[in-house]
All heavy atoms as an XYZ file, in Angstrom:
715
protein
N       0.805     -1.130      0.031
C       0.114      0.032     -0.005
C       0.842      1.151      0.019
O       1.973      1.248      0.618
C      -0.848      0.010      1.285
C      -1.864     -1.050      1.375
C      -1.787     -2.146      2.171
C      -3.078     -0.984      0.613
C      -2.686     -3.141      2.233
C      -3.985     -1.994      0.527
C      -3.791     -3.021      1.443
O      -4.767     -3.944      1.506
N       0.437      2.194     -0.619
C       1.074      3.548     -0.520
C       0.817      4.198      0.884
O      -0.210      3.883      1.522
C       0.587      4.434     -1.624
O      -0.726      4.892     -1.421
N       1.615      5.135      1.179
C       1.458      5.745      2.545
C       0.101      6.478      2.493
O      -0.620      6.478      3.617
C       2.530      6.823      2.730
N      -0.339      7.080      1.491
C      -1.589      7.806      1.362
C      -2.797      6.840      1.674
O      -3.654      7.185      2.440
C      -1.795      8.366      0.042
C      -3.030      9.212     -0.042
C      -3.111      9.905     -1.421
C      -4.365     10.733     -1.545
N      -4.560     11.400     -2.830
N      -2.787      5.692      1.086
C      -3.888      4.660      1.375
C      -3.832      4.218      2.772
O      -4.925      4.122      3.405
C      -3.603      3.412      0.423
O      -3.617      3.961     -0.904
C      -4.722      2.486      0.541
N      -2.600      3.856      3.291
C      -2.545      3.401      4.630
C      -3.027      4.549      5.644
O      -3.740      4.261      6.651
C      -1.183      3.038      5.116
C      -0.589      1.709      4.384
C       0.980      1.549      4.618
C      -1.328      0.587      4.941
N      -2.714      5.760      5.389
C      -3.088      6.732      6.344
C      -4.666      7.096      6.232
O      -5.235      7.487      7.155
C      -2.426      8.088      6.050
C      -0.922      7.960      6.595
O      -0.783      7.412      7.570
N      -0.038      8.687      5.914
N      -5.202      6.699      5.222
C      -6.747      6.858      5.074
C      -7.365      5.847      5.954
O      -8.587      6.092      6.371
C      -7.164      6.721      3.597
O      -7.044      5.343      3.239
N      -6.718      4.731      6.355
C      -7.289      3.784      7.295
C      -7.616      4.466      8.678
O      -8.501      4.042      9.478
C      -6.456      2.525      7.497
C      -6.396      1.762      6.266
C      -5.299      0.716      6.205
C      -7.239      1.766      5.326
C      -5.206     -0.067      5.209
C      -7.137      0.888      4.131
C      -6.169      0.018      4.170
N      -6.800      5.420      9.066
C      -6.892      6.031     10.387
C      -8.241      6.673     10.644
O      -8.725      6.584     11.702
C      -5.653      6.948     10.662
C      -4.439      6.272     10.646
C      -5.897      7.809     11.935
C      -3.203      7.098     10.749
N      -8.791      7.236      9.640
C     -10.039      8.013      9.753
C     -11.267      7.249      9.531
O     -12.377      7.859      9.633
C      -9.897      9.311      8.947
C      -8.810     10.164      9.299
O      -8.477     10.355     10.569
O      -8.162     10.867      8.404
N     -11.151      6.042      9.116
C     -12.299      5.278      8.695
C     -12.366      3.913      9.250
O     -11.336      3.369      9.691
C     -12.221      5.086      7.183
C     -12.184      6.316      6.407
O     -13.205      7.208      6.441
N     -11.108      6.621      5.709
N     -13.535      3.295      9.412
C     -13.665      2.027      9.773
C     -13.406      1.083      8.501
O     -13.998      1.500      7.521
C     -15.157      1.684     10.325
O     -15.301      2.497     11.505
C     -15.315      0.238     10.582
N     -12.635      0.161      8.674
C     -12.360     -0.654      7.492
C     -12.882     -2.104      7.581
O     -13.020     -2.516      8.628
C     -10.762     -0.816      7.320
S     -10.034      0.742      7.182
N     -13.143     -2.624      6.421
C     -13.591     -4.024      6.325
C     -12.624     -4.658      5.444
O     -12.468     -4.234      4.259
C     -15.010     -4.168      5.767
C     -16.097     -3.455      6.670
C     -15.399     -5.601      5.460
C     -17.425     -3.458      6.143
N     -11.879     -5.549      6.007
C     -10.868     -6.360      5.300
C     -11.247     -7.714      4.997
O     -11.839     -8.438      5.739
C      -9.536     -6.397      6.140
C      -9.022     -5.020      6.581
C      -8.068     -5.235      7.681
C      -8.417     -4.273      5.464
N     -11.126     -8.203      3.765
C     -11.477     -9.513      3.395
C     -10.184    -10.181      2.855
O      -9.589     -9.757      1.932
C     -12.546     -9.537      2.253
C     -12.891    -10.902      1.817
C     -13.829     -8.868      2.723
N      -9.721    -11.335      3.535
C      -8.635    -12.057      3.168
C      -7.326    -11.353      3.403
O      -6.368    -11.695      2.654
N      -7.240    -10.597      4.302
C      -5.914     -9.793      4.557
C      -5.352    -10.405      5.874
O      -6.169    -10.379      6.904
C      -6.147     -8.318      4.642
C      -4.824     -7.561      4.721
O      -3.872     -8.006      5.362
N      -4.833     -6.338      4.304
N      -4.220    -10.757      5.997
C      -3.744    -11.360      7.147
C      -3.124    -10.345      8.133
O      -2.803    -10.689      9.260
C      -2.552    -12.450      6.874
O      -1.465    -11.737      6.272
N      -2.979     -9.119      7.751
C      -2.372     -8.043      8.449
C      -1.012     -8.401      8.885
O      -0.575     -8.033     10.085
C      -3.235     -7.682      9.664
C      -4.545     -6.941      9.339
C      -5.301     -6.638     10.577
C      -4.271     -5.628      8.558
N      -0.260     -9.102      8.104
C       1.108     -9.541      8.420
C       2.101     -8.437      8.147
O       3.191     -8.496      8.600
C       1.395    -10.785      7.766
O       1.423    -10.638      6.387
N       1.791     -7.465      7.336
C       2.682     -6.310      7.078
C       2.789     -5.467      8.290
O       1.838     -4.964      8.823
C       2.157     -5.618      5.829
C       3.112     -4.481      5.461
O       4.269     -4.718      5.264
O       2.621     -3.273      5.300
N       3.983     -5.138      8.669
C       4.412     -4.287      9.850
C       3.684     -2.866      9.774
O       3.082     -2.401     10.573
C       5.797     -4.250     10.178
C       6.142     -3.284     11.280
C       5.769     -3.665     12.573
C       6.550     -1.992     11.050
C       6.011     -2.908     13.655
C       6.914     -1.142     12.116
C       6.594     -1.514     13.358
O       6.813     -0.688     14.466
N       3.731     -2.341      8.457
C       3.209     -0.981      8.310
C       1.740     -0.996      8.461
O       1.106     -0.087      9.027
C       3.577     -0.470      6.847
C       5.038     -0.130      6.753
C       5.618      0.878      7.682
O       4.787      1.851      7.971
O       6.648      0.697      8.292
N       1.016     -2.013      8.029
C      -0.433     -2.061      8.209
C      -0.767     -2.242      9.648
O      -1.606     -1.643     10.261
C      -0.999     -3.392      7.495
C      -1.125     -3.235      5.941
C      -1.729     -4.504      5.395
O      -1.317     -5.658      5.823
O      -2.396     -4.382      4.477
N      -0.048     -3.017     10.424
C      -0.258     -3.157     11.821
C      -0.038     -1.923     12.504
O      -0.831     -1.543     13.422
C       0.791     -4.203     12.396
C       0.499     -5.667     11.889
C       1.550     -6.609     12.453
O       2.392     -6.277     13.264
N       1.569     -7.751     11.890
N       0.950     -1.200     12.156
C       1.255      0.133     12.792
C       0.109      1.099     12.569
O      -0.323      1.763     13.420
C       2.474      0.660     12.243
C       3.181      1.764     13.033
C       4.628      2.034     12.640
C       4.593      2.775     11.363
N       6.015      3.232     11.003
N      -0.444      1.010     11.411
C      -1.614      1.939     11.104
C      -2.751      1.528     11.893
O      -3.461      2.477     12.440
C      -1.907      1.965      9.543
C      -0.721      2.591      8.756
C      -3.202      2.599      9.237
C      -0.487      4.042      8.981
N      -3.109      0.378     11.951
C      -4.335     -0.111     12.653
C      -4.227      0.050     14.191
O      -5.185      0.497     14.797
C      -4.744     -1.545     12.355
C      -5.410     -1.703     10.997
C      -4.777     -2.002      9.879
C      -6.826     -1.389     10.940
C      -5.494     -2.065      8.693
C      -7.502     -1.450      9.690
C      -6.827     -1.741      8.544
N      -2.967     -0.037     14.676
C      -2.770      0.222     16.047
C      -2.919      1.658     16.411
O      -3.608      2.095     17.362
C      -1.418     -0.245     16.507
C      -1.305     -1.809     16.685
C       0.091     -2.248     17.058
C       0.201     -3.758     17.129
N       1.572     -4.220     17.409
N      -2.483      2.477     15.472
C      -2.477      4.000     15.671
C      -4.098      4.387     15.504
O      -4.487      5.276     16.337
N      -4.738      3.799     14.589
C      -6.123      4.077     14.504
C      -6.985      3.758     15.701
O      -7.744      4.519     16.227
C      -6.653      3.257     13.228
C      -8.135      3.389     13.064
N      -8.942      2.213     13.329
C      -8.979      4.349     12.707
C     -10.199      2.603     13.070
N     -10.216      3.802     12.631
N      -6.615      2.563     16.340
C      -7.287      2.150     17.522
C      -6.969      3.041     18.676
O      -7.873      3.375     19.422
C      -6.889      0.737     17.760
C      -7.637      0.150     18.945
C      -9.045      0.013     19.068
C      -6.890     -0.368     20.071
C      -9.616     -0.529     20.138
C      -7.483     -0.919     21.174
C      -8.846     -1.000     21.132
O      -9.492     -1.562     22.289
N      -5.745      3.452     18.827
C      -5.401      4.340     19.925
C      -6.037      5.671     19.757
O      -6.258      6.324     20.690
C      -3.860      4.458     19.965
C      -3.112      3.309     20.497
C      -1.600      3.412     20.571
C      -0.961      2.164     21.006
N       0.495      2.311     20.978
N      -6.116      6.132     18.533
C      -6.797      7.466     18.216
C      -8.344      7.464     18.663
O      -8.807      8.404     19.235
C      -6.612      7.841     16.856
C      -7.247      9.111     16.552
C      -7.058      9.511     14.952
C      -7.704     10.697     14.763
N      -7.645     10.961     13.228
N      -9.013      6.347     18.429
C     -10.376      6.231     18.701
C     -10.697      4.904     19.045
O     -11.027      4.056     18.253
C     -11.194      6.741     17.418
C     -12.701      6.749     17.762
O     -13.148      6.473     18.826
N     -13.381      7.213     16.744
N     -10.688      4.556     20.388
C     -10.776      3.151     20.803
C     -12.316      2.767     20.663
O     -12.443      1.552     20.922
C     -10.394      3.089     22.332
C      -8.908      3.343     22.480
S      -8.287      3.080     24.116
C      -7.981      1.403     24.120
N     -13.221      3.497     20.404
C     -14.580      3.093     20.206
C     -14.864      2.766     18.727
O     -15.944      2.258     18.346
C     -15.533      4.187     20.574
N     -13.829      2.921     17.831
C     -14.108      2.663     16.434
C     -13.225      1.450     16.076
O     -11.955      1.546     16.062
C     -13.787      3.949     15.584
C     -13.994      3.672     14.140
C     -13.794      4.994     13.329
O     -13.293      5.983     13.889
N     -14.114      4.924     12.066
N     -13.864      0.454     15.607
C     -13.086     -0.832     15.267
C     -13.233     -0.970     13.728
O     -13.985     -0.407     13.046
C     -13.807     -2.020     15.900
C     -13.480     -2.205     17.396
C     -14.306     -1.608     18.260
C     -12.393     -2.871     17.811
C     -14.071     -1.798     19.693
C     -12.177     -3.131     19.073
C     -13.008     -2.523     19.996
O     -12.662     -2.728     21.362
N     -12.287     -1.949     13.226
C     -12.285     -2.268     11.894
C     -12.639     -3.697     11.932
O     -12.510     -4.381     13.016
C     -11.014     -1.974     11.163
O     -10.812     -0.607     11.053
N     -12.939     -4.313     10.849
C     -13.380     -5.695     10.859
C     -12.563     -6.513      9.755
O     -12.226     -6.004      8.708
C     -14.847     -5.828     10.444
C     -15.723     -5.164     11.444
C     -16.099     -3.822     11.333
C     -16.194     -5.843     12.618
C     -16.846     -3.104     12.243
C     -16.985     -5.201     13.521
C     -17.260     -3.758     13.403
N     -12.292     -7.802     10.101
C     -11.586     -8.654      9.191
C     -12.370     -9.890      8.994
O     -12.682    -10.576     10.098
C     -10.253     -8.906      9.835
C      -9.323    -10.085      9.162
C      -8.950     -9.484      7.771
C      -8.114    -10.392      9.910
N     -12.662    -10.273      7.843
C     -13.414    -11.454      7.507
C     -12.356    -12.521      6.968
O     -11.680    -12.267      5.960
C     -14.450    -11.220      6.387
C     -15.559    -10.223      6.803
C     -15.489     -8.995      6.459
C     -16.710    -10.782      7.451
C     -16.460     -8.111      6.944
C     -17.630     -9.981      7.803
C     -17.599     -8.636      7.518
N     -12.352    -13.601      7.642
C     -11.299    -14.646      7.314
C     -11.844    -16.040      7.520
O     -12.694    -16.271      8.418
C     -10.005    -14.362      8.010
C     -10.079    -14.548      9.418
S      -8.539    -14.206     10.370
C      -7.365    -15.379      9.642
N     -11.295    -16.966      6.764
C     -11.578    -18.385      6.890
C     -10.540    -18.997      7.840
O      -9.365    -18.989      7.580
C     -11.531    -19.049      5.587
S     -12.721    -18.474      4.410
N     -11.045    -19.617      8.794
C     -10.207    -20.451      9.784
C     -11.040    -21.459     10.499
O     -12.098    -21.145     11.087
C      -9.617    -19.442     10.787
C      -8.617    -20.154     11.729
C      -7.477    -20.853     10.936
O      -6.634    -20.304     10.351
O      -7.458    -22.272     11.089
N     -10.629    -22.656     10.371
C     -11.461    -23.795     10.917
C     -10.914    -24.270     12.193
O     -11.633    -24.774     13.066
C     -11.431    -24.949      9.893
C     -12.585    -26.011     10.142
O     -13.567    -25.493     10.856
O     -12.530    -27.097      9.751
N      -9.718    -23.998     12.483
C      -8.978    -24.465     13.693
C      -9.415    -23.560     14.893
O      -9.101    -22.431     14.938
C      -7.559    -24.569     13.494
C      -6.784    -25.112     14.689
O      -6.696    -24.520     15.618
O      -6.351    -26.277     14.615
N     -10.044    -24.190     15.996
C     -10.464    -23.439     17.098
C      -9.285    -22.769     17.882
O      -9.377    -21.553     18.259
C     -11.198    -24.404     18.135
N      -8.126    -23.369     17.985
C      -6.992    -22.844     18.641
C      -6.471    -21.558     17.933
O      -6.273    -20.497     18.496
C      -5.856    -23.852     18.836
C      -4.694    -23.253     19.530
C      -4.477    -23.336     20.851
C      -3.498    -22.560     19.019
N      -3.378    -22.581     21.243
C      -2.743    -22.202     20.130
C      -3.193    -22.116     17.707
C      -1.521    -21.405     19.937
C      -2.046    -21.371     17.577
C      -1.265    -20.996     18.614
N      -6.421    -21.752     16.606
C      -5.981    -20.588     15.832
C      -6.944    -19.325     15.870
O      -6.520    -18.262     15.823
C      -5.664    -20.982     14.325
C      -4.443    -21.881     14.194
C      -4.233    -22.345     12.861
N      -3.343    -21.201     12.356
C      -2.879    -21.224     11.058
N      -3.295    -22.180     10.250
N      -2.235    -20.279     10.606
N      -8.241    -19.751     15.926
C      -9.183    -18.680     16.008
C      -9.028    -17.839     17.371
O      -9.126    -16.604     17.295
C     -10.727    -19.198     16.090
C     -11.158    -19.604     14.776
C     -12.566    -20.179     14.803
N     -13.169    -20.557     13.575
C     -14.334    -20.517     13.270
N     -15.241    -20.022     14.062
N     -14.741    -20.818     11.980
N      -8.716    -18.482     18.455
C      -8.449    -17.862     19.644
C      -7.127    -16.944     19.575
O      -7.132    -15.943     20.073
C      -8.398    -18.817     20.767
C      -9.595    -19.554     21.229
C      -9.353    -20.571     22.346
C     -10.734    -21.307     22.502
N     -10.519    -22.368     23.581
N      -6.205    -17.612     19.048
C      -4.938    -16.768     18.822
C      -5.196    -15.571     18.057
O      -4.769    -14.407     18.307
C      -3.890    -17.695     18.202
C      -2.685    -16.850     17.757
C      -1.607    -16.579     18.639
C      -2.375    -16.469     16.463
C      -0.540    -15.787     18.342
C      -1.420    -15.733     16.096
C      -0.407    -15.330     17.050
O       0.676    -14.731     16.707
N      -5.858    -15.760     16.768
C      -6.100    -14.609     15.951
C      -6.989    -13.488     16.651
O      -6.853    -12.313     16.459
C      -6.789    -15.045     14.673
C      -5.785    -15.667     13.720
C      -6.222    -16.835     12.976
C      -4.563    -15.164     13.466
C      -5.341    -17.465     12.057
C      -3.733    -15.750     12.610
C      -4.136    -16.831     11.909
O      -3.271    -17.418     10.916
N      -7.935    -14.016     17.408
C      -8.880    -13.005     18.123
C      -8.072    -12.054     19.120
O      -8.210    -10.931     18.946
C      -9.878    -13.831     18.880
C     -10.877    -13.013     19.733
C     -11.742    -12.231     18.746
C     -11.742    -13.889     20.614
N      -7.177    -12.743     19.802
C      -6.325    -11.818     20.726
C      -5.363    -10.972     19.893
O      -5.228     -9.721     20.142
C      -5.583    -12.732     21.692
C      -6.546    -13.447     22.640
C      -4.520    -11.917     22.488
C      -5.824    -14.549     23.361
N      -4.818    -11.481     18.904
C      -3.793    -10.755     18.144
C      -4.379     -9.634     17.362
O      -3.944     -8.501     17.504
C      -3.240    -11.743     17.076
C      -2.246    -11.178     16.137
C      -0.838    -10.774     16.599
C      -2.546    -10.969     14.746
C       0.029    -10.292     15.641
C      -1.671    -10.480     13.802
C      -0.358    -10.114     14.384
O       0.551     -9.599     13.442
N      -5.586     -9.822     16.738
C      -6.239     -8.710     15.961
C      -6.875     -7.632     16.949
O      -6.917     -6.548     16.594
C      -7.209     -9.287     15.067
C      -6.557    -10.012     13.849
C      -6.958    -11.254     13.512
C      -5.581     -9.319     13.087
C      -6.400    -12.017     12.480
C      -4.928    -10.144     12.054
C      -5.276    -11.383     11.827
N      -7.466     -8.180     18.063
C      -8.134     -7.187     18.856
C      -7.131     -6.163     19.477
O      -7.488     -5.046     19.822
C      -8.828     -7.877     20.050
C     -10.226     -8.530     19.742
C     -10.773     -9.326     20.874
C     -11.137     -7.586     19.163
N      -5.899     -6.628     19.606
C      -4.821     -5.576     20.071
C      -4.678     -4.435     19.039
O      -4.182     -3.336     19.490
C      -3.539     -6.342     20.356
C      -3.534     -7.265     21.447
C      -2.338     -8.050     21.531
O      -1.253     -7.724     20.879
N      -2.307     -9.015     22.527
N      -5.094     -4.672     17.820
C      -4.939     -3.660     16.804
C      -6.209     -2.967     16.630
O      -6.260     -2.107     15.677
C      -4.455     -4.240     15.387
C      -2.988     -4.728     15.556
S      -2.504     -5.317     13.955
C      -2.904     -7.105     14.145
N      -7.257     -3.273     17.352
C      -8.633     -2.669     17.111
C      -9.322     -3.264     15.948
O     -10.155     -2.641     15.344
N      -9.015     -4.549     15.599
C      -9.600     -5.169     14.387
C     -10.351     -6.351     14.971
O      -9.758     -7.211     15.689
C      -8.510     -5.727     13.374
C      -9.185     -6.453     12.313
C      -7.720     -4.417     12.835
N     -11.667     -6.368     14.646
C     -12.527     -7.556     15.091
C     -12.467     -8.612     14.028
O     -13.014     -8.395     12.935
C     -13.934     -7.114     15.426
C     -13.867     -5.989     16.535
C     -14.858     -8.216     15.742
C     -15.289     -5.503     16.777
N     -12.017     -9.692     14.273
C     -12.012    -10.872     13.128
C     -13.334    -11.542     13.240
O     -13.923    -11.846     14.305
C     -10.919    -11.798     13.612
C     -10.757    -11.587     15.103
C     -11.142    -10.166     15.452
N     -13.869    -11.774     12.055
C     -15.126    -12.550     11.833
C     -14.682    -13.736     11.102
O     -14.294    -13.693      9.975
C     -16.174    -11.733     11.196
C     -16.487    -10.521     12.039
C     -17.463    -12.547     10.935
C     -17.432     -9.538     11.418
N     -14.848    -15.026     11.752
C     -14.376    -16.219     11.130
C     -15.420    -16.961     10.420
O     -16.616    -17.050     10.866
C     -13.784    -17.027     12.275
C     -12.640    -16.448     13.061
C     -12.833    -15.950     14.238
C     -11.405    -16.395     12.399
C     -11.757    -15.415     15.021
C     -10.428    -15.768     13.107
C     -10.557    -15.319     14.373
N     -15.055    -17.711      9.408
C     -15.828    -18.555      8.699
C     -15.098    -19.919      8.559
O     -13.877    -19.954      8.439
C     -16.208    -18.073      7.287
C     -16.909    -16.724      7.422
C     -16.302    -15.480      7.409
C     -18.295    -16.758      7.495
C     -16.932    -14.309      7.466
C     -19.012    -15.511      7.612
C     -18.330    -14.298      7.586
N     -15.860    -20.979      8.431
C     -15.217    -22.262      8.259
C     -14.807    -22.571      6.837
O     -13.890    -23.326      6.585
C     -16.098    -23.414      8.747
C     -16.254    -23.316     10.291
C     -17.081    -24.502     10.775
C     -17.204    -24.398     12.249
N     -17.934    -25.494     12.847
N     -15.448    -21.902      5.863
C     -15.071    -22.071      4.482
C     -15.273    -20.804      3.691
O     -15.899    -19.844      4.134
C     -15.964    -23.183      3.839
O     -17.325    -22.690      3.684
N     -14.536    -20.714      2.613
C     -14.687    -19.535      1.681
C     -16.127    -19.321      1.136
O     -16.580    -18.193      1.078
C     -13.750    -19.721      0.486
C     -13.627    -18.480     -0.332
C     -12.928    -17.396     -0.004
C     -14.348    -18.583     -1.638
C     -13.033    -16.238     -0.856
C     -14.264    -17.534     -2.409
C     -13.683    -16.330     -2.077
N     -16.819    -20.491      0.825
C     -18.128    -20.372      0.419
C     -19.099    -19.759      1.467
O     -19.933    -19.047      1.025
C     -18.610    -21.775     -0.054
C     -18.041    -22.239     -1.307
O     -17.466    -21.405     -2.039
O     -17.938    -23.543     -1.466
N     -18.910    -20.132      2.636
C     -19.643    -19.559      3.792
C     -19.384    -18.015      3.839
O     -20.346    -17.320      4.061
C     -19.308    -20.303      5.026
C     -20.143    -19.748      6.211
C     -19.656    -20.387      7.587
O     -18.640    -21.126      7.598
O     -20.298    -20.167      8.579
N     -18.164    -17.642      3.654
C     -17.785    -16.216      3.950
C     -18.464    -15.448      2.689
O     -19.017    -14.375      2.865
C     -16.293    -16.033      3.833
C     -15.962    -14.496      3.961
S     -14.150    -14.348      4.099
C     -13.435    -15.038      2.693
N     -18.351    -16.006      1.487
C     -18.918    -15.322      0.253
C     -20.377    -15.159      0.469
O     -20.940    -14.062      0.084
C     -18.675    -16.099     -0.971
C     -19.325    -15.576     -2.215
C     -17.064    -16.037     -1.262
N     -21.073    -16.262      0.840
C     -22.438    -16.198      1.155
C     -22.964    -15.138      2.114
O     -23.800    -14.374      1.862
C     -23.002    -17.522      1.565
O     -24.381    -17.633      1.759
N     -22.111    -15.041      3.179
C     -22.355    -13.997      4.218
C     -22.266    -12.566      3.581
O     -23.069    -11.645      3.766
C     -21.405    -14.217      5.401
C     -21.726    -13.160      6.502
C     -22.729    -13.222      7.364
C     -20.848    -12.092      6.487
C     -22.931    -12.314      8.381
C     -21.085    -11.040      7.552
C     -22.051    -11.199      8.403
O     -22.218    -10.249      9.392
N     -21.161    -12.441      2.880
C     -20.745    -11.082      2.301
C     -21.878    -10.592      1.293
O     -22.143     -9.448      1.239
C     -19.379    -11.014      1.771
C     -18.320    -11.050      2.756
C     -16.971    -11.230      2.119
C     -18.284     -9.872      3.781
N     -22.370    -11.531      0.576
C     -23.347    -11.218     -0.413
C     -24.736    -10.663      0.259
O     -25.352     -9.936     -0.349
C     -23.693    -12.415     -1.274
C     -22.732    -12.751     -2.268
C     -23.092    -13.878     -3.197
C     -22.060    -14.176     -4.269
N     -22.432    -15.348     -5.158
N     -24.981    -11.183      1.481
C     -26.146    -10.820      2.213
C     -26.038     -9.297      2.800
O     -26.956     -8.718      3.223
C     -26.526    -11.685      3.209
C     -27.112    -13.010      2.614
C     -27.462    -13.962      3.730
N     -26.296    -14.610      4.177
C     -26.143    -15.267      5.316
N     -27.051    -15.439      6.267
N     -24.973    -15.880      5.664
N     -24.802     -8.849      2.965
C     -24.562     -7.545      3.565
C     -25.064     -6.436      2.672
O     -25.059     -6.244      1.589
C     -23.063     -7.227      3.827
C     -22.509     -8.070      4.983
C     -20.973     -7.731      5.024
C     -23.208     -7.801      6.360
């Protein structure tokens, strides 16, 4: 992402689909966004079937102010997103 795109995340609630947030610059932006406004979260839609990994990801992403929404399969996620 360009710096301009990343900085636009700070002022908006974001919905991420299929992004692991593994990039350090992305993590820094979301942590800054969360510290600036702790009442405003972003959301991450991801497929994960393993219960242990879901717990790990939940803790990991909540520290950045990102709420993960888990699905067991890609088809389940697509079906849900079409209903939004």
